[in-house]
C-alpha positions in Angstrom: -7.7 -17.1 -17.7 -8.7 -16.9 -21.4 -12.5 -17.0 -20.1 -11.7 -14.1 -17.8 -10.5 -11.8 -20.4 -13.5 -12.4 -22.6 -15.8 -11.9 -19.8 -13.9 -8.5 -19.1 -14.3 -7.4 -22.5 -17.9 -7.8 -22.6 -18.3 -6.0 -19.3 -16.2 -2.9 -20.7 -17.5 -2.7 -24.2 -21.6 -2.4 -24.2 -23.4 -3.6 -27.4 -25.3 -0.7 -28.0 -22.5 2.3 -27.3 -21.6 4.0 -30.2 -18.0 4.0 -31.7 -15.1 5.9 -30.2 -11.9 6.8 -32.2 -9.1 4.2 -30.7 -5.9 5.6 -29.6 -2.9 4.4 -31.4 -2.1 1.0 -30.0 1.6 0.3 -28.9 1.4 -3.2 -28.0 -0.3 -5.6 -26.1 -1.1 -3.5 -23.2 -2.4 0.1 -24.1 -3.4 1.5 -20.7 -4.3 5.1 -21.2 -6.6 5.6 -18.4 -3.2 4.7 -16.1 -5.6 2.2 -14.1 -3.1 -0.7 -14.1 -0.1 -1.3 -12.2 3.2 -2.0 -13.7 3.3 -5.5 -12.3 0.1 -6.3 -13.5 0.9 -5.1 -16.8 3.8 -7.2 -16.8 1.7 -9.9 -16.0 -0.7 -9.4 -18.4 1.9 -8.9 -21.3 3.4 -12.4 -20.3 0.2 -14.2 -20.5 -1.2 -12.7 -23.7 2.4 -13.2 -25.3 2.1 -16.9 -24.0 -1.3 -17.1 -25.9 -0.1 -15.3 -29.1 3.1 -18.2 -29.1 0.6 -21.0 -28.7 -1.9 -20.6 -31.1 -1.3 -17.2 -33.4 -4.2 -15.5 -31.4 -3.7 -11.8 -30.7 -5.5 -10.3 -28.0 -4.6 -6.5 -27.1 -5.9 -4.6 -23.8 -6.9 -1.2 -24.4 -8.0 1.3 -21.5 -9.1 4.6 -22.0 -10.3 7.3 -19.3 -13.5 7.9 -20.5 -16.5 6.4 -22.8 -17.7 10.3 -23.4 -20.9 9.4 -22.3 
């Protein structure tokens, strides 16, 4: 599961992109683009909570509606 999340982040965040302002984070799941179903968000929340509990690693998911070009 962790490998999937890391791969997902590399796909979403290109290396040469300019920085955007990050919206205020509300928790582990921040779906500002409204692309996650409530069920998926809940499953991710449980998985991220388990990772944090097991070894103190904190992972946050942020979706935004646009990369503004």
